[in-house]
C-alpha positions as CSV (number, residue, x, y, z in Angstrom):
1,M,116.7,71.4,90.1
2,K,116.5,71.2,93.9
3,M,112.9,71.3,95.2
4,T,112.9,74.6,97.1
5,N,111.3,78.0,96.4
6,P,112.8,79.0,93.0
7,V,112.9,82.7,93.6
8,G,115.8,84.0,95.8
9,W,115.4,87.8,95.5
10,F,113.3,90.4,93.7
11,D,113.8,94.0,92.6
12,I,110.8,96.3,92.2
13,Y,111.8,99.3,90.0
14,V,110.4,102.6,91.1
15,S,110.7,106.2,89.9
16,D,110.5,107.8,93.4
17,I,112.2,105.7,96.1
18,D,110.9,107.8,99.0
19,R,107.3,107.6,97.8
20,A,107.5,103.9,97.1
21,K,109.2,103.1,100.4
22,K,106.4,105.0,102.3
23,F,103.8,102.9,100.4
24,Y,105.4,99.5,101.1
25,Q,106.1,100.4,104.8
26,T,102.5,101.5,105.3
27,V,100.8,98.6,103.5
28,F,102.9,95.9,105.0
29,N,103.4,97.6,108.4
30,T,107.2,97.0,108.2
31,Q,110.4,98.9,107.9
32,L,112.7,98.9,104.9
33,T,116.4,99.5,105.1
34,D,118.3,101.7,102.8
35,L,121.2,99.8,101.2
36,P,124.7,101.4,100.8
37,A,124.7,104.5,98.6
38,E,127.4,103.1,96.3
39,W,124.8,100.5,95.1
40,G,122.5,103.3,94.0
41,K,119.1,104.2,95.5
42,Q,117.8,100.9,97.0
43,S,115.8,100.1,100.0
44,A,115.5,96.4,101.2
45,F,112.6,94.5,102.7
46,P,113.3,92.6,106.0
47,A,115.2,89.4,105.3
48,D,116.1,86.1,107.1
49,F,118.6,84.6,104.7
50,E,118.4,81.3,106.6
51,G,114.6,81.0,106.1
52,L,112.7,79.5,103.1
53,N,111.1,82.7,102.0
54,I,112.7,85.4,99.8
55,S,113.3,89.1,100.2
56,G,114.1,91.9,97.8
57,A,114.4,95.6,97.4
58,L,112.9,98.7,95.8
59,V,115.4,100.1,93.2
60,E,115.5,103.5,91.7
61,K,117.7,103.7,88.6
62,A,117.6,106.2,85.7
63,D,117.9,103.4,83.1
64,R,115.0,101.3,84.5
65,V,111.3,102.0,84.0
66,A,108.8,101.5,86.8
67,G,105.4,100.3,86.1
68,G,106.2,97.8,83.3
69,N,104.2,95.1,85.1
70,N,106.1,92.3,83.5
71,T,106.5,90.5,86.7
72,V,104.1,90.2,89.7
73,V,105.8,89.5,93.1
74,Y,103.4,87.9,95.6
75,F,103.9,88.9,99.2
76,V,103.0,86.4,101.9
77,S,100.0,87.5,104.0
78,G,98.1,86.1,107.0
79,D,94.9,87.3,105.3
80,C,94.9,89.4,102.1
81,V,92.3,91.8,103.4
82,T,94.7,93.1,106.1
83,E,97.0,94.7,103.7
84,E,94.3,95.5,101.2
85,A,92.7,97.8,103.8
86,R,95.9,99.9,103.8
87,V,96.6,100.2,100.1
88,E,94.5,103.2,99.1
89,Q,95.6,105.3,102.2
90,A,99.1,104.6,101.1
91,G,98.5,105.9,97.6
92,G,98.0,102.6,95.7
93,K,95.0,100.8,94.2
94,V,93.4,97.5,94.8
95,L,93.1,96.0,91.2
96,R,91.5,92.7,92.2
97,P,90.2,92.2,95.8
98,K,90.9,89.0,97.6
99,M,89.8,86.0,95.5
100,S,90.0,82.2,95.9
101,I,92.6,80.2,94.0
102,G,91.1,77.0,95.2
103,E,93.2,74.6,97.3
104,F,96.1,77.1,97.1
105,G,94.4,79.8,99.1
106,F,93.7,83.4,98.1
107,V,95.3,86.3,96.3
108,S,94.8,90.0,95.9
109,I,96.2,92.1,93.1
110,L,97.4,95.6,93.9
111,Q,99.1,98.6,92.2
112,D,101.7,100.5,94.1
113,T,102.4,104.2,93.8
114,E,104.9,103.6,91.0
115,G,102.4,101.7,88.7
116,N,103.9,98.3,89.5
117,T,101.5,95.4,89.9
118,I,102.1,93.3,93.0
119,G,100.2,90.5,94.7
120,L,99.3,89.2,98.1
121,H,98.9,85.5,98.9
122,S,97.3,84.0,102.0
123,R,96.1,80.6,103.0
124,Q,92.9,81.9,104.6
């Protein structure tokens, strides 16, 4: 396997795309883009497909259940406390505040408005 970041995309299943989109836009101070309607209800995070980081989308589908928490997606952060401070006002919960993971930096564990567990990762 080539030594690059192994994840190339992520889908976060949601039960209310508008509510979830508002949460992620507020917490990460960014804009999501609605994808073509023929793909179903999806809204994508910003992406630079030439870069090393990944991107993904919020996906609302009748046959998928939000909040299963089987996968935790970690979002890159300058400092986890920045986004942590916006979580509750956006309707989510901070499950585990910023904590050290030793030489690898820091993480925070959050819950979005759909019941999904997500993470933040920062080097400081």
